[in-house]
N, C-alpha and C positions, 0 to 999 in steps of 0.2 A: 366654435365652442372650445376645443382644446387649445386654439391659438390665444384665447383670452386667459388661460390658466398660467399663473406665474411659473417660471422655470423651476424654482425650488419645490413648489407644490407638485408639479408634474414629475420631477425626479424622485420626490419622496414617495409618491404613489407607486412608481416603478419599483423602488427598493422595498417597499412594504410587500408587494406581490412576490418579489423574488425571495424575500425572507420567509414568507409563508410556504412557498414552493420548496425551499431548501429543507424544511422539516418534514415534508410529505414524501411518500414513495413516488418515484418518477413515473411509474407505469400507470398511476391513477389518472383518470380523465380530468379530475378536478385540478391536479397539479399541472397537466398540460394546458388547461384553459388559462391558468394563472400565468404560465410562461408565455403563451401566445399573446395574451393581453399586454404583458409587460414589454415584450419585444415590439409590439405595434406602437406603444407609447414611447419607447426608446427611439424608434425611427423618427417619430414626430419631434422628439426632443433634439435629436441630432440635426434635423433639417432646420430647426429654429436657431440652434447654436451657430450653424453655418450662415444663416441669414443675418444674424446679429454680428457676425465677424468677431466673436469673442477671442478667437485665437488666430493669429496671423504669423506667417513665417518671417515677417520683418520685425517682429517684436522679440524681446528677450524675456526671460523668466520674471525679472523684476517689474516688467511692464504689465503683467497680468495681476489683476486685483485678487485679493484673498477670497472673496465671495465667488469669483469665477473659476478659481483654481481647481475646485472639486469636480468641475465638469470635464476635466481631462480623463476622468475615470469612466466616462460613458462607453467607449469601445470595450473596455475591460468587462464591464457589467454585461454588455451585449454578448460578448464571447462566452461568459459564464452561462447565460440563459440559453444561447444557441446550442451549447454542448449538452444541455439537459433535455432537448427535444427528443421525444420518443420516435424511434425509427425501426420498423420491422425488417424492411428490405435493406440489402447491403448498399445499393446505390444511393438510397435516401440518406443512410447514415454517413456515407462518404461525402455527400453534398453538405450535410450539416457541419461536418468536421472542417470542410474547406471554407465554409462561411465563417466559422469560429476562428480559424487560423487567420483569415484576412482581418478580422476585428483585432486580434492580438497583435499582428504585425503593425497595423495602423497605430495602435496604442504605444507599442515600443518605439516606433519611429518618432512619434510626437514627444515622448519623454526624452529621447536622445537629441531631438532638435532643440529643445529648451534646456538641455543639459541638467535635467533634474537629478539624474543618477551620477555619482562620482565615477571617474574613469576606472578606479580600482574595482568597484563593484560591477561595472559593465564587463570588464575583462573576466571577472570571476564567473558571471552567469552566462557569458557567451560560450564558455567551454562546456560542451555537452558531454555528460558522463558516458553516453553510448559510444562516443568516438574514442574514448580512452581505453586502450587495450589492456593495460596493466591493471589487475583487480585491486592492488593496494593503492595505486594512484587514483583509481576511480572511487574507491571508498573514501580516500582522503578528500577528494573534491566534493563529494556529497556531504561529508561532515562539515567542511568549511561553509558550503552554501547553507546548510541547516543552521549552523551557529550564527551566520550573518542574519538570517531571517528571524531567529530567536532574539538576537540583539535589537533588531528594529521593532519587534513586537513589544519587548520590554520597555523601550524608550517611549513608544506610543502609549502604553499603559500609564507610565509615569506622568506624561503630559495630560492625559485624560483625567487623572486624579487631581491634577492642578486645576483643571476646568470643572471639577466636581461632577465627573461623569463616571459611569460604571467601567471597570476594567474590561479589556477585550477577552480575558480568560473566563469571565463570568458565564455560567451555564446558560444556554439558550441564546447567546449572543454570537452572531456570525459577521462576516465581512460586510454584508449588505446593511446590517444594523449600524455598523461602524461608519460606513459612508453616509448613511442617513443622518447620523449625529454630527457630521462635519458640515452639513448644509446650513445656510443661514435660516433662521426661524422666520416664517412669514407673519408671525404675530406682531401686531402694532406696538405692543408693550415692550417688545424686545429692542434693546438699544442697538442702533446701527453700528456695524463694525468700522465704518468710515469715520466715526466721530473721533475727534482728537483725544477725548477722555478715555477712550477704549483702545489706545494704541498697544498697550501691553496685551490685552485680550486678543487683538488682531495678530500680534506676533506669535502668541501661543498657538492660535488656530492655524496660522500659516505653517508653523513648524510641524504641527501634527499632520497636516495634509501632505506636506513634502515627504515626511517620513513614511506615510502610508503609500504614497506613489512609489517610493523606492521598494517598499515591501511587495506591492503588486507587480512591479517590474520583475522581481525575482520569481513570483508565482507564475507570471505570464511565460517566462522562459521554460519553467518546468512543465506547464501545460502544453506548450508547443512541442516539446520533446515527446510527451505522452501521446499527443495527437498524431505525430509523425509515425510513431511505432504502431498505433492502431490502424492508420491508413496503410502501412506496409502489410500488416496482417490481413486486412480486408482485400487488398489488391492481389495478394498471393493465394487467397482462399479459392477453392473451386467454385464455379458458378452453380447455382441451384438447378436441379432438373426441371425442364419445362413442364408446366401443368397443363393437362388436357381436360376436356369436359368430362370424359369417362373415367378420369383418374380417381375421384372420390368413390365412385361406385365400385371400381376394381379393388381399391383398398379395403372397402367394407366387406366385399366378397372374400378377400384374402384373409381378413381377420376371422370371419365366420368359419372358413375352411380350417384354419388353425385350431379354433376352439373345438370343432367337431373331431379333428384328429386327436386332440388331447384326451378326450373322454371316450374314444373308441377302443373297444377291447380287441386284443390281438387274436387273429384266427389261429386255431390249432395247426401245428406243423404235421400235415398228413403226407401220405405217400403221393407219388405222381398221379396215381389214379384217383386221388381224392378220398380214399377210404383206407381203413386199416387201423392198427393200434396207434395210440397217442405217442408212445415212445418207440424208437427204433430198437429192435432186439440187439443189434450189433453195437449200439452206442455204449460208451463207457460210463457207467453210473456208479457212484460211490456206494459200497456195501458196508456191512458191519465190520469187515476185516481191515478196512482202510484206516490209516492214521491221518487224521485231519489236524491242521496247525492250530495250536492253542494260543498263539500270540503273534503279533506282527513282527517284522524285521526290526523296526525302530524300537519296539519294546524289548526285544532280545538284546540289541546293542546297548540299550540303557542299563539293563541288568548286568551285562558283562562289564560295562564301564564302572558300575558301582562295586563290583567285585575286584577291581583293580587289574583287569586283564589288558587294558590299553595303556600304553605309555604316551604321555602328552608332554609337550615342551620340547626343548632342545633346538638346535639350529642357530643361525645368526641372530634371529629376533630374541630368542631366550638369552643368548650370550650378552646382548646389549642391555637387557633389563637388570636392575639391581637385585642382589641376593636378599634373602630375608633379613640378614644382619645389617646390610647396607640400607635397606628400606627402613628398618627400625631406627637406625642412626639419623636418617633424614627426617623421619616423623618426630623424633625427640627434639629436633632443633626448632620446632614451631613454638617459640616462647609466647607466653601470654594466653594460651588456649588450653581448655580442658583436655582436648585430644593430645596436645603436645606434652602436657604434664603426665598423662597416663602412659604415653610411650616412653617418656624419660624414666619413669619408675620401672617399667618393664626392662629397659636397657640397663638400669642400675642393678636390678636383681640378676639379670643374665650375666653381667660382668662379675658380680660377687660370686655367683655359682661357678663361673669359669676359674676365678682366682682360687676358690677352695679346692677345685679339682686339680689345678696345677700344683697346689701345696701338697696334696696327698700323693699325687702321681708325678714323680720327678721326670724330667725330660730324658728320654731314652729307655725308660722302664717299660716292661711289657714282654713281648715275645723276643727274647734275646737268643733263643736257641736256633731259630730259623731265619737268619739274616740274609740268606741267599748268597 
């Protein structure tokens, strides 16, 4: 049955299911059913690709036809779907991650074998940000990797527009839809890419696929690093407590006991004999003559601070900060902004006021009788 389905049709059905699962919550059973069905079809597709010997280690990249080039993405799609499988237990999740890692490593090895990715890009993505200790260098590395991915996506969008397809940034479009658009159409009305008249179309399609392979190469390295970090966390996590048959019943009894204790009234504190007055006569009870606090300590400190009873500032930190005049001069230098013009006017008025004061009060005037 499935052996009679053409490879493009089988891969398209896988990508359609993956695209639907991409937009659905992972925890839903409908999503998991789509993922499991797509993975089963992918395994069938991979075995048929191996039987047809579409890719051989003895071949170069130029020997692979354009219509077969897109099937290099099969391990990448399998890793994407494998990572979305729901797993409640830790061991199951670790097994899923291990399988996804094997898919990604196989994908990377195949691209490096055919030299799809330039050496400069390989060196860039082989550097893991987690191994870089310097935060500045780690941030610079991430920025370079992000810029390279953005550049590749932009070039892919330009080529897709030349092919009269939607850009990848269009809402609702994901990588699975993009891969599906790169597959040859099974329609008989579609002109074959091997036709000599369509050599230009073949070149455009081949360039798009190669650019997308370089983009997924970068994504695969990022996913491998994230999976390694998740595996480290799962490995170092404490094992869950063993569950026994009586554990659910004991948990239910514990919850009922807690609810009963929550609504139970406290018994009165009586004497040792169990009888007597409610309050101990020797106990210290506030009476009418006692002075009770009218505010908290925080409220009192807030009032005292508003009255100016506390001195703030000073020290090396205050010495390093600019004074009010220095700050006003700095703000006045912000040309071209309303805030800068306002501060410049304040500085001008302050300078004029000081000039008038120095004209009225000569230097040295004032208290000349008590010079010490």
